[in-house]
N, C-alpha and C positions, 0 to 999 in steps of 0.2 A: 182752633186754627183748621183750615181748609185742609182737606184731605186731597194731595195733588198726585198721589201715587196708588190711585185706586179706580176702579170702574165707577164713573162719578153718577151715572144713572142709579145705580145700585145704592150708592152712599144717600142720594137725594131721595131715593124710595124709603130708605130706613129712616132718614130724618122726617119724612113726612108720615111715617107710621103707614107705609102703602106696600103692598106685596103684588106679586105678578098679576093676581086674580082681581085685585081692586085698584090697579095704578090708574086707568084710564076709563070714562064712561065710552059707551057704546056710540057709534055713529055710523052712517050708511055709505057716507062719501069717500073716496078713494083719496089717500094721502101718499105723497111721494116722499121715502126717505132718502135722506143725503148723509153719507159718510163724511165727516169733516176731516179734510187732509188725508182722507183714505182711512187712517186708523186713530182720528182724533189728535188733538194739541199735545204736545209735551209727554208727559207721561202718565196721563190720567187713564190709559189702558194698558197697564204695565207689561202685559205678555205679548202686545202687539208690536208690528213691525214699526220702525220709526217714520213719524208723520212726511209725507211728501216724497216718498219713495215708490219705484215700481212695486215693490213687496206690499206698501201700504194701499196702495191702489187695488192690486189684487186681494188683498185682506178685507177691504171693505165689502167688496162684492160677495165674498166669501161668507160674510156676515149677514148678508141678505140686501143689503142696499140696493135702490132703485137707480142711485147715482152716486157718484164720488166726486166730492169737490176737492179741487187742487189750486194751488197759489202759483201765478206765473210772473216772473220778471225776464228781461232779455239780457243776455251779457254783452260785454262790450262790442263782440263781432257780430251782434244780432240774432244770437239762438237763444228762442225761447225754452227756459229751463224751469222745473218745479223747484219752488223754494219759498218760504214764507216771510222770513225777514228780510230787510234790505241788506244786511250783513252776512258774513259766513259764520260768525262766531258760535251762534248757538247750537247749530246743528251739522256741523261738519268740523274736520280736525285741520281746517285751515283758518287760521285766526286773523282777525283784523281787514278783512277784504269786502270792498262791497260787491255786490252780484253784477252791478253795470259796469264796474271798473275792471272786470276781468273776462278773459277770453275762456271760450268753452272749454278749450283743450285743458287749461290749468284746473278748472272746476272737475272735469272728468276724471281725475285721478286721485282725488280727495275722498275721504270716507263721509258719508251722511249717515250712517248709522251707529258708529263706535260712542257717540255721547250716550246713546241709550242703552247699550249691551255689546259686548265683543260677538255676541252672535250675530249681530247685524253689521260687522264690521266693513264687510264687503259690498254693502249698499252704496250706491253712487248717486250723485245729483243726476236726474234723468232729464231728458229734452221732453218737450211738449209732444212731439211728435211720436218719441216712443212710448208715452204713455197712451196715446190714440190706439195704439195696436193693440192693447190688453183689454178693451172695454167689450165685453159681452154684447151679444145681439139681444136688442129690445130694451139694453139699459143705457144710461148716459154718462157724460164727463161734463161737470161744472166746473168753467174755467175761471177762477178770479184774476183778473187782470191788475197788477198791483200798481202800474206806473200809470203815466200820462197819455194823452190822446196819439203822442208821436210813436207809440208802440202799436197801436191798433192795426195797422195793416199787415205788419209782419206776424201778428197773432192770429189774425184772420186767414192769412195766406196758408200758414201752417195748419189750421183747422179743415179750411176748404180743400188742401190738398191731401188730407188724410182719408182712410176708409170710412170716417164716421158721417152719418147723414144728419141733415139738420136736426132730425128729430131726438137724435143723440148728444147735442151739442147744446150748451147754454152758456152763456158769458155773464159774469158778473163782476161789479166794480165799485168802489167806493166813490169814484172820480166822476162826476156828473158830466164833466166834459169827454171823458174816456167813453162814458156808456154812449152818448150820443155821437160819438165819431165811430163807435162800433157798428151801432144799428144802421147808420148812415152807408158804410161801406158794404154792410153784410145785413141786408134786410131780411134776409131768409133765414138768420139764425135769432134765436130769442137772447134778449138783453135785460138783465136786471140791476137796478141801482140799489147799492147797499147803502144803508144808513144805519148809523150808532143811535138808536133811541133810548140808550141808558138813562135811567133818572139820576139825575144829580142832587145832592142836599145844597148845594153852592146856588142851584137856582130854583130847588123847590119843585122840580117836575121833570118830564122827558126831555132830552134834547134830540138835536136833529144834526149830529154829527156826520161829516160826508168831507169829500175832498174836489178840489178844483185845479184846473190848470195842468200845463206842463210838469211842474215840480209837485203836484200833488198837494198843494197848500190846504192847512186844515181848517174846515170851516163848520160853524155851527154847533162845535162841542159845549158851548157856554151860553146857547141860544134856546129859547123855550121852543118845543116843537110845534110847528104850525102845520097841522095836518091839511088844511086846504092847500098851502104852499106846496108842500112836498108833493101832492097828487098832480097839482098843476106843473110844477117843475119836471116830474117824470114824463108827462104827457108831453109837454113841450119838447122835450128831448126825444120823443118817439120810441120810449124804451118799452118792454113788454110787462113789466112788472117791477116792484120793488121789494126787498130782502132786507128784514130789520132783525134787531135784537128781540128775544123772545119777551122783554118787556117794551111796551109800545103804548102810545095814546090810544086809549079805548076807541075813540072815532075814526082812526087811520083806517081799520080794515073794512069799513063800511064804505068810507069815501074811495078808496082805493078800488073797490068792487064796482061802485056805481060809475067810475070812470074806465072800467073794462080793464083794469090792471089786475094781474095775478100778485100774489103775496106769499113769499117764502119767509121762513124765520131762522136764525141761526142765534147761538149754538144750544140747542134746549136739550138737557138732559134731566130735567126735574120732571116727573110724572105732573105735578100741579102746573106747571108752564105749558108742557105739551097738551095737557087737556085744554087750557083755556084757548090756546092756540088754535087747535082743531075746531072748539066750537065758535071761535070768532071766523072761522074760514079758510085757515091757512090752506094754501095749495101744496107746500111742500115744508118738511121739518129737516133742519140740518142738526146733527147730533154727533157727540163723540163717541157712543157707546151703542152702535147700531144692532148688534144682537139682543142686548137688554131691551130697547126701546121696541124692538121687533116683537118679541115676547109679549110685551105689555098689550101692543096693537093687536096683536092675534087673538089674547086672553078679552080683550073687549070687541071682537067683531069687527074691528076697523080694517077694511082692506088697503094693501099697499097696491103701487102701480104694478108690481111685478107679479103678485098672487092673483091680481084682478086681470091681468093680461092687457093692461091699458098701457099705451105708450107713454114715456115720459113728458 
C-alpha cells in the first residue's frame, strides 16, 4: 500500500535503494526547487503545516525552496484565496460548500488546519494578497489558477497591486484558455500551461490532460500525448512554458526547448524521476519534500537558484 503519512521523498529513495549521497547524478545547470502547496499535499509531510496556509508558505521557504506553489480560487464576492479543492470538505471544518459559492467572510472564520492536527487549528484560509506579503526577497510565488479565464483579471490585479516584482511571480494553470488570457492581460508575468501527461494503461501511453473554457472542461485525459501539438498550442497561447507531470513523452522536452519554452515538472518526490527530469533539461522541479530533495541536490553538486544567487 502507498505510504501516505510519510516523507514521500525518503520513502521513494528507500524503495530505489538510494541514499543522500547517490540519490542524483551531478550536473552544473541551476535548477529551481518549488515547494508544492508550501508543505506538500495531504499528509505526506506529517509534521509540516497544512497545505495552502500561510504557515505552509513560510515552511516551504524555511525548507530551502526557491519558490512556493499555491492554488487559488475566487470566492463568490471576488476574493482570490488559497485552496486546492473546489469544495471546503477535505481541508476545512466547513462541510459541503463550494469555494466559489461562499463569500470570503464566511471562509475567514473556519479552520484550515484542524483536519491535519489540533496544532494547526487556528490556521485560516488565507487570501492571495496575504500570501504575497510573506515571500522573501529573491524568491518567488507560483500561483496556480484553478478556474476559467473569467478570473484572470482579478488574480492579475491582486498580484500587480502587491509588493512582488514580476521576477517573483509565476502563474500556472491547467486551463489553456485561462493561460492565454493571463498572458494577454499581463505580458510582464510568466505563465506556464500545466498538462497531466500521466501514462494510462487504457491508452497504452502518455496522455495530454488539461482543461478548457469557463467551466474548466476536462480535455485530453484519454488522448495520446501529441508532443508537437502540445508545443504548438503553448506557443499559440503565448505562454512562457509548460508544466508537466514527472512522467512525460520523451520527445516533449526537446521540442519545448526548440520552441523557446521553459519546462517545469510536478510533483517529483522520487530520486529516479527527479534525476531523469534534470537530465532532460527541466528548468524547475516541484516537490512535496523540499528539504529532502534539497539535500540530494546539494550532495550531487546541483545548484539551486537561491544558492547560486540566480533570480527565479
